DOGU-649606 format. One record per residue (C-alpha): residue in three letters; x, y, z. Coordinates in Angstrom, 1 decimal. Layout:
BEGIN
+-----+--------+--------+--------+
:  aa :     xx :     yy :     zz :
+-----+--------+--------+--------+
: ALA :      X :      Y :      Z :
...
+-----+--------+--------+--------+
! end
This chain:
BEGIN
+-----+--------+--------+--------+
:  aa :     xx :     yy :     zz :
+-----+--------+--------+--------+
: UNK :  116.4 :   91.6 :  176.6 :
: UNK :  117.4 :   91.4 :  172.9 :
: UNK :  116.0 :   87.8 :  172.7 :
: UNK :  112.7 :   89.0 :  174.2 :
: UNK :  112.4 :   91.8 :  171.6 :
: UNK :  113.0 :   89.3 :  168.8 :
: UNK :  110.3 :   87.0 :  170.2 :
: UNK :  107.9 :   90.0 :  170.3 :
: UNK :  108.7 :   90.9 :  166.7 :
: UNK :  108.2 :   87.4 :  165.6 :
: UNK :  104.8 :   87.2 :  167.4 :
: UNK :  103.7 :   90.5 :  165.8 :
: UNK :  104.6 :   89.2 :  162.3 :
: UNK :  102.7 :   86.0 :  162.8 :
: UNK :   99.7 :   87.6 :  164.4 :
: UNK :   99.6 :   90.2 :  161.6 :
: UNK :   99.5 :   87.6 :  158.9 :
: UNK :   96.1 :   86.0 :  158.0 :
: UNK :   95.9 :   82.4 :  159.2 :
: UNK :   95.1 :   81.2 :  155.6 :
: UNK :   98.5 :   82.6 :  154.5 :
: UNK :  100.2 :   80.4 :  157.2 :
: UNK :   98.4 :   77.1 :  156.8 :
: UNK :   98.4 :   75.0 :  153.6 :
: UNK :   95.0 :   74.9 :  151.8 :
: UNK :   92.8 :   71.9 :  151.9 :
: UNK :   92.1 :   70.0 :  148.6 :
: UNK :   88.8 :   68.3 :  148.0 :
: UNK :   87.6 :   66.4 :  145.0 :
: UNK :   84.1 :   67.4 :  144.0 :
: UNK :   81.6 :   66.3 :  141.4 :
: UNK :   78.3 :   67.4 :  140.0 :
: UNK :   75.8 :   65.6 :  137.7 :
: UNK :   76.5 :   65.7 :  134.0 :
: UNK :   74.3 :   64.5 :  131.1 :
: UNK :   75.4 :   60.9 :  131.3 :
: UNK :   77.8 :   60.8 :  134.2 :
: UNK :   79.5 :   63.0 :  136.7 :
: UNK :   81.6 :   66.1 :  136.1 :
: UNK :   84.7 :   66.2 :  138.4 :
: UNK :   86.8 :   69.0 :  139.7 :
: UNK :   89.2 :   70.1 :  142.5 :
: UNK :   88.3 :   72.5 :  145.3 :
: UNK :   91.2 :   74.3 :  146.9 :
: UNK :   90.1 :   76.0 :  150.1 :
: UNK :   92.2 :   78.2 :  152.4 :
: UNK :   92.3 :   77.3 :  156.1 :
: UNK :   90.3 :   78.6 :  157.8 :
: UNK :   87.6 :   79.0 :  155.2 :
: UNK :   87.0 :   82.6 :  154.1 :
: UNK :   83.7 :   82.3 :  152.3 :
: UNK :   84.9 :   83.8 :  149.0 :
: UNK :   85.2 :   81.6 :  146.0 :
: UNK :   86.3 :   81.6 :  142.3 :
: UNK :   85.2 :   79.2 :  139.6 :
: UNK :   88.0 :   78.7 :  137.0 :
: UNK :   86.7 :   78.0 :  133.5 :
: UNK :   89.3 :   76.4 :  131.2 :
: UNK :   90.2 :   77.3 :  127.6 :
: UNK :   89.9 :   75.5 :  124.4 :
: UNK :   90.8 :   72.0 :  123.4 :
: UNK :   91.6 :   68.9 :  125.5 :
: UNK :   92.9 :   70.9 :  128.5 :
: UNK :   92.6 :   69.5 :  132.0 :
: UNK :   91.7 :   71.1 :  135.3 :
: UNK :   95.4 :   72.1 :  135.8 :
: UNK :   95.7 :   73.8 :  132.4 :
: UNK :   97.6 :   71.0 :  130.7 :
: UNK :   97.0 :   68.8 :  127.7 :
: UNK :   98.6 :   65.8 :  125.9 :
: UNK :   99.6 :   68.0 :  123.0 :
: UNK :  102.6 :   69.4 :  125.0 :
: UNK :  100.9 :   72.1 :  127.0 :
: UNK :  102.4 :   71.7 :  130.5 :
: UNK :  102.3 :   75.2 :  131.9 :
: UNK :  100.0 :   74.2 :  134.8 :
: UNK :   98.5 :   77.7 :  134.6 :
: UNK :   95.2 :   76.9 :  136.4 :
: UNK :   96.9 :   74.9 :  139.2 :
: UNK :   99.3 :   77.8 :  139.8 :
: UNK :   96.5 :   80.3 :  139.8 :
: UNK :   94.5 :   78.2 :  142.3 :
: UNK :   97.5 :   78.0 :  144.6 :
: UNK :   98.3 :   81.7 :  144.3 :
: UNK :   94.7 :   82.7 :  145.0 :
: UNK :   94.5 :   80.3 :  148.0 :
: UNK :   97.5 :   82.0 :  149.5 :
: UNK :   95.5 :   85.2 :  149.3 :
: UNK :   92.4 :   83.7 :  151.0 :
: UNK :   90.4 :   82.7 :  147.9 :
: UNK :   88.8 :   79.3 :  147.5 :
: UNK :   89.0 :   78.0 :  143.9 :
: UNK :   87.3 :   75.3 :  141.9 :
: UNK :   88.9 :   74.0 :  138.7 :
: UNK :   87.4 :   71.1 :  136.7 :
: UNK :   87.7 :   68.8 :  133.8 :
: UNK :   85.4 :   69.6 :  130.9 :
: UNK :   82.6 :   67.2 :  130.0 :
: UNK :   83.9 :   64.1 :  128.2 :
: UNK :   87.5 :   64.7 :  129.2 :
: UNK :   89.8 :   63.2 :  131.8 :
: UNK :   88.0 :   62.5 :  135.1 :
: UNK :   84.8 :   63.9 :  133.5 :
: UNK :   85.0 :   61.4 :  130.6 :
: UNK :   81.8 :   59.7 :  131.6 :
: UNK :   79.7 :   62.8 :  131.5 :
: UNK :   79.1 :   62.5 :  127.7 :
: UNK :   79.8 :   59.7 :  125.2 :
: UNK :   81.7 :   62.1 :  122.9 :
: UNK :   83.8 :   65.0 :  124.1 :
: UNK :   83.7 :   66.6 :  120.7 :
: UNK :   79.9 :   66.6 :  120.5 :
: UNK :   79.5 :   69.7 :  122.6 :
: UNK :   78.5 :   73.3 :  122.3 :
: UNK :   79.2 :   76.5 :  124.2 :
: UNK :   75.7 :   76.2 :  125.5 :
: UNK :   76.6 :   72.8 :  127.0 :
: UNK :   79.6 :   74.2 :  128.8 :
: UNK :   77.4 :   77.0 :  130.1 :
: UNK :   75.1 :   74.4 :  131.7 :
: UNK :   78.1 :   72.8 :  133.4 :
: UNK :   79.3 :   76.1 :  134.7 :
: UNK :   75.9 :   76.8 :  136.3 :
: UNK :   76.0 :   73.4 :  138.0 :
: UNK :   79.5 :   74.2 :  139.3 :
: UNK :   78.5 :   77.6 :  140.6 :
: UNK :   75.7 :   76.0 :  142.7 :
: UNK :   78.1 :   73.4 :  144.0 :
: UNK :   80.8 :   75.9 :  144.9 :
: UNK :   78.4 :   78.1 :  146.8 :
: UNK :   77.2 :   75.1 :  148.7 :
: UNK :   80.7 :   73.9 :  149.6 :
: UNK :   82.1 :   77.2 :  150.6 :
: UNK :   79.1 :   79.1 :  151.9 :
: UNK :   79.9 :   81.9 :  149.5 :
: UNK :   77.1 :   84.4 :  149.0 :
: UNK :   78.1 :   84.6 :  145.3 :
: UNK :   80.9 :   83.2 :  143.1 :
: UNK :   83.4 :   84.9 :  140.9 :
: UNK :   83.7 :   83.3 :  137.4 :
: UNK :   87.2 :   83.4 :  135.9 :
: UNK :   87.4 :   82.4 :  132.3 :
: UNK :   90.7 :   81.9 :  130.5 :
: UNK :   90.8 :   82.2 :  126.7 :
: UNK :   87.8 :   80.3 :  125.3 :
: UNK :   86.7 :   80.0 :  129.0 :
: UNK :   86.1 :   83.7 :  129.0 :
: UNK :   83.5 :   83.3 :  126.3 :
: UNK :   81.8 :   80.6 :  128.3 :
: UNK :   81.8 :   82.8 :  131.4 :
: UNK :   80.3 :   85.7 :  129.4 :
: UNK :   77.5 :   83.4 :  128.0 :
: UNK :   76.9 :   81.9 :  131.5 :
: UNK :   76.7 :   85.4 :  133.2 :
: UNK :   73.8 :   86.6 :  131.1 :
: UNK :   71.3 :   85.1 :  133.5 :
: UNK :   73.4 :   83.8 :  136.3 :
: UNK :   72.4 :   85.7 :  139.5 :
: UNK :   74.6 :   83.9 :  141.9 :
: UNK :   77.8 :   85.4 :  140.5 :
: UNK :   79.8 :   88.2 :  142.1 :
: UNK :   81.4 :   89.3 :  138.8 :
: UNK :   83.7 :   88.2 :  136.0 :
: UNK :   87.5 :   87.9 :  135.5 :
: UNK :   88.2 :   87.6 :  131.8 :
: UNK :   91.8 :   86.5 :  131.2 :
: UNK :   93.2 :   86.5 :  127.7 :
: UNK :   89.7 :   86.5 :  126.3 :
: UNK :   88.8 :   87.3 :  122.7 :
: UNK :   86.8 :   90.5 :  122.2 :
: UNK :   85.7 :   89.4 :  118.7 :
: UNK :   83.8 :   86.4 :  117.4 :
: UNK :   86.0 :   83.3 :  117.4 :
: UNK :   86.0 :   83.1 :  113.6 :
: UNK :   87.7 :   86.5 :  113.3 :
: UNK :   90.3 :   85.6 :  115.9 :
: UNK :   91.0 :   82.3 :  114.2 :
: UNK :   91.6 :   84.0 :  110.9 :
: UNK :   94.1 :   86.3 :  112.5 :
: UNK :   95.9 :   83.5 :  114.3 :
: UNK :   96.3 :   81.5 :  111.1 :
: UNK :   97.5 :   84.5 :  109.1 :
: UNK :  100.0 :   85.5 :  111.8 :
: UNK :  102.2 :   82.4 :  111.1 :
: UNK :  104.1 :   82.8 :  107.8 :
: UNK :  104.4 :   79.0 :  107.6 :
: UNK :  100.6 :   78.8 :  107.0 :
: UNK :  100.7 :   80.6 :  103.6 :
: UNK :  100.0 :   77.4 :  101.6 :
: UNK :   96.8 :   76.6 :  103.5 :
: UNK :   95.3 :   80.1 :  103.8 :
: UNK :   92.8 :   79.7 :  101.0 :
: UNK :   91.3 :   76.5 :  102.4 :
: UNK :   91.3 :   77.9 :  106.0 :
: UNK :   89.6 :   81.2 :  105.2 :
: UNK :   86.9 :   79.4 :  103.1 :
: UNK :   86.2 :   76.9 :  105.9 :
: UNK :   85.8 :   79.6 :  108.5 :
: UNK :   83.4 :   81.5 :  106.2 :
: UNK :   81.3 :   78.4 :  105.7 :
: UNK :   81.2 :   77.6 :  109.5 :
: UNK :   80.2 :   81.1 :  110.3 :
: UNK :   77.2 :   80.7 :  108.1 :
: UNK :   76.2 :   77.7 :  110.2 :
: UNK :   77.2 :   75.1 :  107.5 :
: UNK :   79.6 :   72.2 :  107.7 :
: UNK :   82.6 :   71.9 :  105.5 :
: UNK :   84.0 :   69.0 :  103.5 :
: UNK :   87.5 :   68.2 :  104.6 :
: UNK :   88.5 :   65.5 :  102.2 :
: UNK :   90.2 :   67.8 :   99.7 :
: UNK :   91.4 :   70.2 :  102.3 :
: UNK :   95.1 :   70.9 :  102.9 :
: UNK :   96.4 :   68.2 :  105.3 :
: UNK :   97.5 :   70.8 :  107.8 :
: UNK :   93.9 :   71.7 :  108.4 :
: UNK :   92.4 :   68.3 :  108.8 :
: UNK :   92.7 :   68.4 :  112.6 :
: UNK :   91.5 :   71.9 :  113.0 :
: UNK :   88.3 :   71.4 :  110.9 :
: UNK :   87.8 :   67.8 :  111.8 :
: UNK :   84.1 :   66.9 :  111.1 :
: UNK :   83.8 :   65.8 :  114.7 :
: UNK :   84.4 :   69.3 :  116.0 :
: UNK :   82.6 :   71.3 :  113.4 :
: UNK :   79.4 :   71.4 :  115.5 :
: UNK :   81.3 :   73.0 :  118.3 :
: UNK :   82.9 :   75.5 :  116.0 :
: UNK :   79.6 :   76.5 :  114.5 :
: UNK :   78.3 :   77.1 :  118.0 :
: UNK :   81.4 :   79.0 :  119.1 :
: UNK :   81.5 :   81.2 :  116.0 :
: UNK :   77.9 :   82.4 :  116.6 :
: UNK :   78.8 :   84.3 :  119.8 :
: UNK :   79.9 :   87.9 :  119.9 :
: UNK :   81.7 :   88.7 :  123.1 :
: UNK :   81.1 :   92.4 :  122.8 :
: UNK :   77.4 :   91.9 :  122.7 :
: UNK :   77.5 :   89.6 :  125.7 :
: UNK :   79.7 :   91.8 :  127.9 :
: UNK :   77.6 :   94.9 :  127.1 :
: UNK :   74.7 :   93.4 :  129.0 :
: UNK :   76.6 :   92.6 :  132.2 :
: UNK :   76.2 :   95.0 :  135.1 :
: UNK :   78.3 :   93.2 :  137.7 :
: UNK :   82.1 :   93.9 :  138.1 :
: UNK :   84.2 :   92.8 :  135.3 :
: UNK :   88.0 :   92.6 :  135.1 :
: UNK :   89.6 :   92.3 :  131.6 :
: UNK :   93.2 :   91.1 :  132.1 :
: UNK :   95.5 :   90.9 :  129.2 :
: UNK :   99.2 :   90.0 :  128.8 :
: UNK :  101.1 :   92.3 :  126.5 :
: UNK :  103.1 :   89.3 :  125.0 :
: UNK :  100.1 :   87.1 :  124.3 :
: UNK :  100.6 :   85.7 :  120.8 :
: UNK :   97.1 :   84.1 :  120.7 :
: UNK :   94.8 :   86.9 :  121.9 :
: UNK :   95.9 :   90.5 :  121.3 :
: UNK :   95.5 :   93.8 :  123.1 :
: UNK :   92.9 :   94.8 :  120.6 :
: UNK :   90.6 :   92.1 :  122.0 :
: UNK :   91.0 :   93.4 :  125.5 :
: UNK :   90.3 :   96.9 :  124.4 :
: UNK :   87.2 :   95.9 :  122.5 :
: UNK :   85.8 :   94.1 :  125.6 :
: UNK :   86.5 :   97.2 :  127.7 :
: UNK :   84.9 :   99.5 :  125.2 :
: UNK :   81.8 :   97.3 :  125.0 :
: UNK :   81.4 :   97.6 :  128.8 :
: UNK :   82.8 :  101.0 :  130.0 :
: UNK :   82.3 :   99.9 :  133.6 :
: UNK :   84.8 :   97.1 :  133.3 :
: UNK :   88.4 :   97.5 :  134.5 :
: UNK :   91.1 :   96.9 :  132.0 :
: UNK :   94.6 :   95.8 :  133.1 :
: UNK :   97.5 :   95.1 :  130.7 :
: UNK :  100.5 :   93.2 :  132.2 :
: UNK :  103.8 :   93.7 :  130.4 :
: UNK :  106.0 :   90.7 :  129.6 :
: UNK :  103.1 :   88.3 :  130.2 :
: UNK :  102.0 :   85.7 :  127.6 :
: UNK :   98.9 :   83.6 :  127.0 :
: UNK :   99.6 :   81.0 :  129.7 :
: UNK :  100.5 :   83.9 :  132.1 :
: UNK :  104.2 :   83.2 :  132.2 :
: UNK :  107.0 :   85.8 :  131.9 :
: UNK :  108.4 :   86.5 :  128.5 :
: UNK :  110.9 :   89.3 :  128.0 :
: UNK :  111.7 :   89.0 :  124.2 :
: UNK :  109.8 :   89.1 :  121.0 :
: UNK :  110.9 :   85.6 :  120.1 :
: UNK :  107.9 :   83.3 :  119.2 :
: UNK :  110.1 :   80.3 :  120.1 :
: UNK :  110.8 :   81.6 :  123.6 :
: UNK :  107.2 :   82.5 :  124.1 :
: UNK :  106.0 :   79.0 :  123.1 :
: UNK :  108.7 :   77.4 :  125.2 :
: UNK :  106.9 :   78.6 :  128.4 :
: UNK :  103.9 :   76.5 :  127.4 :
: UNK :  105.8 :   73.4 :  128.4 :
: UNK :  107.3 :   74.7 :  131.7 :
: UNK :  105.2 :   73.6 :  134.6 :
: UNK :  108.0 :   74.5 :  137.0 :
: UNK :  108.0 :   78.1 :  135.9 :
: UNK :  105.9 :   80.3 :  138.2 :
: UNK :  103.2 :   82.6 :  136.9 :
: UNK :  104.4 :   86.1 :  136.0 :
: UNK :  104.6 :   88.6 :  138.8 :
: UNK :  101.4 :   90.6 :  139.1 :
: UNK :   99.0 :   88.1 :  137.7 :
: UNK :   97.6 :   86.7 :  140.9 :
: UNK :   97.8 :   90.1 :  142.6 :
: UNK :   95.7 :   91.8 :  139.9 :
: UNK :   93.0 :   89.2 :  140.1 :
: UNK :   92.8 :   89.0 :  143.9 :
: UNK :   93.0 :   92.7 :  144.4 :
: UNK :   90.1 :   93.3 :  142.0 :
: UNK :   87.9 :   90.7 :  143.6 :
: UNK :   88.7 :   92.0 :  147.1 :
: UNK :   87.9 :   95.6 :  146.0 :
: UNK :   84.5 :   94.6 :  144.5 :
: UNK :   83.3 :   91.7 :  146.7 :
: UNK :   81.4 :   94.0 :  149.0 :
: UNK :   80.0 :   96.0 :  146.2 :
: UNK :   78.2 :   93.5 :  144.0 :
: UNK :   75.6 :   95.1 :  141.8 :
: UNK :   72.5 :   93.0 :  141.4 :
+-----+--------+--------+--------+
! end
């Protein structure tokens, strides 16, 4: 009799769990047309399909679809987010940016891009993701600079359910860059050159780097100045103020790249948005329990470290709560 009871309890637990939480998700490689060649990404779909989907928009620099880069960033933030959301029943599409990695053939020069170019790519991915999943609409989730791209793309994108802005600046990028450079005491010798360069780029003009401090040569490389001029011209507060669909602003309290002030500015500019602060969470969504900058940065190279508790849950719960109430 005891054995029978145990079997019944096991059956109830299994039957009470969604099938997509029991079966591993399916992974499919997708591509869409780019300017000169295909853009490529990875679709992670729960089994059975649920018809709800998220497009994950990557942050700045040479970052791949998993959230890693050759510069030592190995946090695998986007892959871990995709896997966590799949376990909650959400299909996700993450992709390599035009000119990079598997999308290298999309443009001849990965540096010769603008925020507007990334917006075009996002719109192509939204269409492809809806077709592949059968989703009525798609959630756009932007991380860091990807949040700015999501905001720009949402201005006239009617096929989206809403926005998830993770560690997204609430000020023009030039303002944020000034703050980031000043925050590191080691940058004192190059502050004058850096501030002057940012001022010039904000005016839409290029800067001469030949006499600039060597520590700034990479940041203000002439090859990326066109992109910087483009990025500096956007004000996230103006963009978010015109969005009527659901918006989640998610910010880690131990983020040393984007501060709480940015999250609050975004929320203030769109009073209908939801603002969530996660304690002991940093920019790459890993757990950090001290004020040590070294300890914080160490997590950027830890692909084996899971995402901080509460990250996936906050995103999934917000989308679930709002999927049936999309404002058009």
